[in-house]
C-alpha positions in Angstrom: -18.6 7.2 7.1 -17.5 3.9 9.2 -21.0 2.5 10.4 -19.8 -0.4 11.9 -15.9 -1.6 12.5 -14.9 -4.7 14.4 -11.6 -5.8 15.1 -9.5 -8.8 15.9 -6.1 -7.8 17.8 -2.8 -10.0 18.1 0.0 -8.7 20.5 -1.6 -5.0 20.5 -2.0 -4.7 16.8 -5.1 -4.6 14.9 -4.8 -8.2 12.6 -8.0 -8.8 11.2 -11.1 -6.5 11.1 -14.6 -6.1 9.4 -15.6 -2.5 8.2 -18.8 -1.1 7.1 -19.2 1.8 5.5 -21.5 4.5 4.0 -21.1 5.7 0.4 -19.9 8.1 -1.0 -16.8 7.8 0.9 -13.0 7.9 1.3 -11.3 5.8 3.3 -7.3 6.4 4.1 -5.2 4.0 5.8 -1.6 4.2 6.5 0.0 0.6 6.6 3.4 0.9 8.5 5.5 -1.4 6.6 3.0 -4.3 6.2 1.2 -6.0 3.4 -2.9 -6.0 3.4 -5.4 -8.6 2.1 -9.0 -6.7 1.4 -12.2 -8.6 0.5 -15.0 -6.2 -0.8 -18.6 -8.2 -0.2 -21.0 -6.9 -2.4 -19.8 -3.2 -4.1 -17.3 -2.6 -6.6 -15.1 0.6 -5.3 -11.9 2.1 -6.5 -8.4 1.7 -4.9 -6.0 4.6 -5.0 -2.5 4.3 -3.8 1.0 5.6 -4.2 1.7 3.2 -7.7 -1.9 1.6 -8.2 -5.2 2.7 -9.6 -7.3 -0.5 -9.8 -11.0 -1.1 -10.1 -11.9 -4.0 -7.9 -15.1 -6.1 -8.5 -17.6 -7.4 -5.7 -16.5 -10.6 -4.3 -12.9 -10.0 -5.0 -9.9 -9.1 -3.2 -6.7 -7.2 -3.3 -3.3 -7.9 -1.9 -1.5 -4.5 -1.3 2.1 -4.1 -0.2 3.3 -1.1 2.4 1.8 2.2 1.6 -0.6 5.2 1.8 -4.2 3.4 0.2 -7.2 5.1 -0.3 -10.7 3.8 -1.1 -13.1 6.0 -3.3 -16.5 4.4 -2.6 -18.8 6.1 -5.2 -22.8 5.6 -5.1 -22.8 3.8 -8.3 -25.9 1.8 -7.4 -28.7 2.2 -5.2 -26.7 0.6 -2.5 -25.4 2.9 0.2 -23.0 0.4 2.1 -19.8 -1.4 1.7 -18.6 -3.9 3.8 -15.1 -4.7 3.4 -12.8 -7.6 5.2 -9.3 -6.5 5.9 -6.0 -8.6 7.4 -2.9 -7.0 7.9 0.2 -9.0 7.2 3.0 -7.5 9.6 6.1 -8.0 8.8 7.1 -9.1 12.3 3.7 -11.4 12.5 5.3 -13.2 9.7 8.6 -13.1 11.1 7.1 -15.5 13.9 4.7 -17.6 12.3 7.6 -18.6 9.7 10.6 -18.4 12.0 11.7 -21.8 11.4 11.0 -22.3 7.7 9.3 -20.4 5.3 6.7 -22.2 3.1 7.9 -24.4 0.3 6.1 -23.0 -2.2 7.7 -19.6 -1.4 11.2 -21.1 -1.4 11.2 -22.7 -4.5 8.8 -21.0 -6.7 10.3 -19.2 -9.7 7.7 -15.9 -10.0 6.4 -15.4 -13.1 4.0 -12.7 -14.5 1.1 -15.2 -14.3 0.3 -18.4 -12.3 -1.5 -21.5 -14.0 -3.2 -21.9 -10.3 -5.8 -19.3 -9.6 -7.9 -19.8 -6.1 -11.3 -19.5 -7.3 -13.9 -16.7 -5.8 -15.4 -19.4 -4.0 -12.3 -20.8 -2.1 -12.0 -17.1 -0.9 -15.3 -16.6 -0.3 -15.3 -20.0 2.1 -12.2 -18.2 4.3 -14.4 -15.1 4.3 -17.2 -16.8 5.6 -15.0 -18.8 8.3 -13.7 -15.2 9.5 -17.6 -13.9 9.5 -18.4 -17.1 12.1 -15.8 -15.8 14.2 -16.8 -12.0 14.2 -20.4 -13.3 15.3 -18.4 -15.6 17.9 -15.9 -13.4 19.2 -15.4 -15.5 22.7 -13.8 -18.0 20.2 -10.5 -16.2 19.4 -7.4 -16.3 20.7 -4.0 -15.9 19.3 -3.3 -19.1 18.5 -6.8 -19.2 16.1 -5.4 -15.9 14.7 -2.0 -17.3 13.6 -3.8 -20.1 12.0 -5.9 -17.9 10.2 -3.2 -15.6 8.8 -1.2 -19.0 7.8 -4.3 -20.3 6.1 -4.6 -17.0 4.1 -1.2 -17.2 3.1 -1.4 -21.1 1.8 -4.6 -20.0 0.0 -2.7 -16.8 -1.8 0.3 -19.4 -2.7 -2.0 -21.2 -4.6 -3.3 -18.1 -6.5 -2.2 -15.3 -9.1 -1.1 -13.5 -6.0 1.8 -16.0 -5.6 4.3 -13.5 -6.9 3.3 -10.8 -4.6 3.1 -13.0 -1.4 6.6 -14.3 -2.5 8.0 -10.2 -3.0 6.1 -9.5 0.6 7.7 -12.4 2.5 11.0 -12.1 0.8 11.1 -8.5 1.7 11.1 -9.3 5.6 14.5 -10.8 5.1 16.1 -8.2 2.7 18.6 -5.5 4.6 17.3 -2.3 5.9 18.6 -0.5 3.1 16.9 -2.5 0.4 13.7 -2.0 2.3 14.2 1.7 2.8 15.0 2.1 -1.1 11.7 0.1 -2.1 9.9 2.4 0.2 11.1 5.6 -1.1 10.8 4.1 -4.7 6.9 3.6 -3.8 6.6 6.8 -2.2 8.7 9.6 -4.0 5.7 11.2 -5.5 3.5 11.1 -2.5 3.0 14.2 -0.1 4.1 12.3 3.1 6.5 14.0 4.9 9.6 12.7 6.7 7.9 11.3 10.1 5.5 9.3 7.9 8.3 7.9 5.6 10.0 7.1 9.0 6.7 5.1 10.1 6.5 3.5 6.9 10.2 2.2 7.2 9.4 1.1 10.5 12.5 3.6 11.9 12.4 6.2 14.4 13.0 9.8 12.5 16.7 9.9 13.5 17.4 6.3 12.7 15.7 7.0 9.5 17.6 10.0 8.6 20.6 8.6 9.4 19.8 5.5 7.3 18.4 7.9 4.5 21.7 9.6 4.0 23.9 6.5 4.1 22.0 5.1 1.2 21.4 8.0 -1.1 24.4 10.2 0.1 21.6 13.1 0.6 19.1 14.4 2.9 15.8 12.9 2.7 14.2 16.3 1.9 16.8 17.4 -0.7 16.6 14.0 -2.2 13.0 13.5 -2.4 12.4 17.3 -3.9 14.6 16.4 -6.6 13.0 13.3 -7.7 9.9 15.3 -7.9 11.1 18.2 -9.8 12.9 15.4 -12.1 9.5 13.9 -12.9 8.0 17.2 -13.0 10.7 18.2 -15.8 9.5 15.1 -17.7 6.0 16.0 -17.8 6.4 19.5 -18.8 8.4 18.2 -21.6 5.9 15.4 -22.8 2.6 16.5 -21.5 0.4 19.9 -21.8 -0.8 18.8 -18.3 -1.3 22.5 -16.4 1.3 23.2 -13.8 -0.7 23.0 -10.9 -1.6 19.5 -12.4 1.5 18.5 -12.5 2.8 19.9 -9.2 -0.2 17.8 -7.4 0.8 14.7 -9.5 4.3 14.7 -8.4 3.4 15.0 -4.7 3.4 19.1 -4.0 0.5 20.3 -1.9 1.1 24.0 -3.1 1.3 24.8 -6.7 2.7 28.3 -6.2 5.5 26.5 -3.6 6.2 24.1 -6.3 6.9 27.5 -8.6 9.2 28.7 -6.2 11.3 25.3 -5.5 11.2 24.5 -9.1 12.8 27.7 -10.1 14.9 28.1 -7.1 16.6 24.3 -8.3 16.3 24.6 -11.8 17.1 28.2 -12.5 13.7 28.3 -14.5 9.9 28.6 -13.6 8.0 25.5 -15.2 6.6 27.9 -17.4 9.7 29.4 -18.7 11.3 25.7 -18.7 8.3 24.4 -20.8 8.9 27.2 -23.5 12.5 26.4 -23.5 12.1 22.7 -24.1 9.1 22.5 -26.7 10.1 25.6 -28.7 
């Protein structure tokens, strides 16, 4: 459960939040078309998302792109509380902050798999300490100060191993709508998110999302995503010995029986029959 939650809002959006949670606990958050910087103070939770499964150490941070994320806080020690500091990086906020010019490091950096410059734990910890001070003195917070804290975080991350992630995140803000839609669908094609959730992630109304989706993929959202899931399911049936139900859940179906019905309707064989045919 959430034991305590403090937030700083910026233009009706929660920009920075401090959360204390009891363990064991599963925290789910749908970050609509945003980036998210999360710092964990004492514990080492596991983070799950549509394309990540990451063990995070205490006093370390993770930078996420938009998507559906879960934190599984398992009771691994005698401690029963986990504290996290979360900074949301909304595209519209970053566009406002960098309306005239992107940071030079983003414009000029040639993104590589690794970086020689890494922000130390101490540097990030000092930044977190500064946020702690404002949570203790909330009367000092205003929009101008929040904008400065976001810029400070971006500059710190630009000197770290997260440089490529920050570059990609901000560069995405200037991508066409179709490019952003493709990236979101690619990220979530094996999730169990509905069409309305996908529309929110793309920052579009449901009708605009369906129209843009059809224009981009030449197919309806439901049919295209179902075919992508079945394509992955066929691959898993051929190359693994996973149970049918496990494959169903793994590719984003909530009901294995429905998965079997839709598989037979689209492929012409049941999952079991398809496996036998392909592996015999």
